C-alpha positions in Angstrom: -23.9 -9.9 -3.9 -24.0 -6.5 -5.5 -22.1 -4.4 -7.9 -20.3 -1.5 -6.3 -20.4 2.1 -7.5 -17.0 3.2 -6.5 -17.1 6.5 -8.1 -19.3 8.8 -6.0 -18.3 12.4 -5.9 -15.9 13.0 -3.0 -15.8 16.2 -0.9 -12.7 17.7 0.6 -12.1 20.5 3.0 -10.1 23.0 0.9 -8.2 24.2 3.9 -6.8 20.9 4.9 -4.7 18.4 3.1 -5.0 14.7 3.0 -2.9 14.2 6.2 -4.6 16.9 8.2 -2.0 19.5 7.7 -2.8 23.1 6.7 -2.1 23.7 3.0 0.6 26.2 4.0 2.3 23.8 6.3 6.0 23.3 5.5 6.7 19.6 5.0 9.6 18.0 6.8 12.4 17.6 4.2 13.4 14.1 3.1 16.7 12.8 1.8 17.7 14.1 -1.6 17.8 10.6 -3.1 14.0 10.4 -2.9 12.8 14.0 -2.7 10.3 14.7 -5.4 9.4 18.4 -6.1 5.9 19.4 -7.1 7.4 20.7 -10.4 8.4 17.2 -11.5 6.7 16.6 -14.9 3.8 14.1 -14.7 4.8 10.6 -15.8 2.6 7.8 -17.1 1.5 5.1 -14.6 4.3 2.8 -13.5 4.1 -0.7 -14.9 5.5 -3.9 -13.4 8.7 -5.2 -15.1 7.6 -7.8 -17.6 10.3 -10.1 -16.3 8.4 -10.3 -12.9 5.8 -13.1 -12.4 3.8 -13.4 -9.2 2.5 -16.8 -8.4 -0.4 -15.9 -6.1 -1.4 -19.4 -4.9 2.0 -19.9 -3.4 2.9 -16.2 -2.9 6.2 -16.5 -4.7 7.9 -14.1 -7.1 9.9 -15.0 -10.1 12.3 -12.7 -12.0 12.9 -14.2 -15.4 13.9 -17.7 -14.7 15.1 -16.8 -11.2 12.9 -17.6 -8.2 12.9 -15.0 -5.4 13.6 -16.7 -2.1 12.3 -13.8 0.0 9.3 -11.4 0.1 8.9 -8.1 1.9 6.2 -9.5 4.1 8.4 -12.5 5.1 11.4 -10.3 5.9 9.4 -8.1 8.3 7.5 -10.9 9.9 8.3 -10.7 13.6 5.1 -12.3 15.0 5.2 -14.6 18.1 3.8 -18.1 17.9 0.9 -17.0 20.0 0.1 -14.1 17.6 0.3 -16.5 14.7 -2.3 -18.8 16.3 -4.7 -15.9 16.9 -4.3 -14.8 13.2 -4.8 -18.4 11.9 -8.0 -18.8 14.0 -9.6 -15.7 12.5 -8.5 -16.1 8.9 -11.2 -18.3 7.4 -14.9 -18.3 7.1 -17.4 -15.8 5.7 -16.4 -13.1 8.2 -12.7 -13.9 8.3 -9.9 -11.4 7.7 -8.8 -13.1 4.5 -12.1 -12.6 2.6 -12.5 -9.1 4.1 -8.9 -8.1 3.1 -9.3 -9.6 -0.4 -12.6 -7.8 -1.0 -11.3 -4.4 0.3 -8.2 -4.7 -1.8 -10.1 -5.7 -5.0 -12.4 -2.7 -4.5 -9.5 -0.4 -3.9 -7.7 -1.6 -7.0 -10.8 -1.1 -9.2 -11.3 2.4 -7.7 -7.8 3.5 -8.4 -7.7 2.1 -11.9 -10.9 3.9 -12.7 -9.5 7.1 -11.3 -6.5 6.5 -13.6 -8.8 6.4 -16.6 -8.6 2.7 -17.1 -11.7 0.8 -18.4 -12.6 -1.6 -15.6 -15.8 -3.6 -14.9 -17.6 -3.2 -11.6 -16.8 -5.9 -9.0 -19.3 -7.8 -7.0 -19.1 -8.2 -3.3 -21.3 -9.3 -0.4 -23.2 -6.4 1.1 -21.7 -7.0 4.6 -18.5 -5.4 3.3 -20.3 -2.1 2.3 -19.4 -0.4 5.6 -15.7 -0.9 4.7 -15.8 -0.2 1.0 -18.0 3.0 0.8 -16.0 5.1 3.2 -12.7 4.0 1.6 -13.6 4.9 -2.0 -15.3 8.1 -0.9 -12.4 9.2 1.3 -11.2 12.8 0.5 -7.6 11.4 0.0 -8.7 10.8 -3.7 -9.9 14.4 -4.4 -7.7 15.9 -7.1 -5.1 13.1 -7.0 -3.2 11.5 -9.9 -2.8 7.7 -9.6 0.7 6.7 -10.6 0.9 3.0 -9.6 -1.5 0.2 -8.6 -0.6 -3.3 -7.4 3.0 -2.8 -8.7 5.1 -5.9 -8.7 8.7 -5.3 -7.6 11.9 -7.4 -7.4 15.4 -7.1 -6.2 17.3 -10.1 -7.7 20.4 -9.3 -5.8 18.5 -9.8 -2.5 16.3 -12.5 -4.1 13.4 -10.3 -2.9 9.9 -9.6 -4.2 6.9 -7.6 -3.2 3.8 -5.8 -4.4 2.9 -2.3 -3.4 -0.8 -1.3 -3.2 -0.6 2.2 -4.8 1.3 5.5 -5.3 -0.5 8.7 -6.0 0.3 12.4 -6.5 -2.0 14.3 -4.1 -3.8 17.5 -4.7 -0.8 19.4 -3.4 1.6 17.7 -5.8 3.2 15.3 -3.3 4.0 11.8 -4.4 2.8 9.3 -1.8 3.4 5.6 -1.4 0.7 3.8 0.6 -0.4 0.4 1.7 -4.0 -0.5 2.6 -4.8 -2.5 5.7 -8.4 -3.7 6.6 -9.4 -4.1 10.2 -12.5 -5.5 11.9 -13.6 -2.6 14.0 -13.6 1.2 14.1 -11.5 0.9 17.3 -8.9 -1.1 15.5 -8.6 1.7 12.9 -7.2 3.9 15.7 -4.9 1.3 17.2 -3.5 -0.2 13.9 0.2 0.8 13.7 1.6 2.2 10.4 3.3 -0.3 8.1 6.6 1.5 8.1 8.9 -1.5 7.6 6.8 -2.8 4.7 6.5 0.6 3.0 10.3 1.0 3.4 10.9 -2.3 1.5 8.7 -1.2 -1.4 10.2 2.3 -1.4 13.8 0.9 -1.6 12.8 -1.2 -4.6 10.9 1.7 -6.2 14.0 3.8 -6.0 16.3 1.1 -7.3 14.2 -0.2 -10.1 12.1 2.7 -11.2 14.1 5.7 -10.0 10.9 6.8 -8.3 10.9 8.6 -4.9 8.2 9.9 -2.7 7.6 12.7 -0.3 5.2 10.9 2.0 4.4 7.3 2.9 1.1 6.3 4.4 -0.9 3.4 5.8 -4.6 3.5 4.6 -6.5 1.7 7.5 -10.0 0.6 6.4 -12.6 -0.3 9.0 -16.3 -0.4 9.2 -17.6 3.1 8.8 -14.2 4.8 8.8 -11.1 5.0 6.7 -8.0 6.8 8.0 -4.6 7.5 6.4 -1.7 7.3 8.8 1.3 9.2 7.5 4.9 8.2 7.8 8.2 9.9 6.9 9.9 8.1 4.0 13.3 8.3 5.7 11.8 6.6 8.8 10.3 3.9 6.6 13.6 3.3 4.8 15.5 3.1 8.1 12.9 0.7 9.6 13.2 -1.5 6.5 17.0 -1.6 6.4 17.1 -2.5 10.1 14.5 -5.3 9.5 16.5 -6.6 6.5 19.8 -6.6 8.4 18.2 -8.5 11.3 16.5 -11.0 8.9 19.7 -11.5 6.9 21.8 -12.1 10.0 19.4 -14.9 11.0 19.8 -16.8 7.6 22.0 -19.9 7.5 25.3 -19.7 5.7 25.6 -22.1 2.8 
């Protein structure tokens, strides 16, 4: 085990933004209900509603004394039985995706809290995860950014729905970005991993409803051995994908 120095100085190409667009590139407009202009005054970090409790061992959310029946990940789950078997077979063990994902997310959370000026202690992790963690925390996405939310718990009591977003930042160009991190087992999988549009849309809908917080970009931060890549998505597309997934999920629920 070793302590991780997550705060090495990052480098960034001044002529390219975090999504590979020229700094002068005109962004595609998003809907007015979540468009955030770069002139918006800086706000403090978003904090989870104190009424929300997340029970990690059973992965259930509670809003006050009301248990949430659904989670964002449950709503968007469209895996086949065969895919579930493959996932279950590679979950456990010292090299399984569960420990890899937990380690990467813990390192990311610590890194973001430190960037936000919070006093956090170094985490310890097995050295075999260094190829995942070091490129992630030294990615140029973080250059000049402002961290606005980390591991934010969200609930929609009307839908009996809960979820936890990974982070939102304001990038070096003043754009607010909602992103979810995904760890994968190989550099090849970094390229083939699909963006988490439905999941991001679920978080974005609750952000808008509960915090009046909109974004100009969504992204899936894919973390693999030796490489980290941000895959951008349009917020409108994410909201549309989420609403479609919710309608399909809701239609499949029994009537009581």
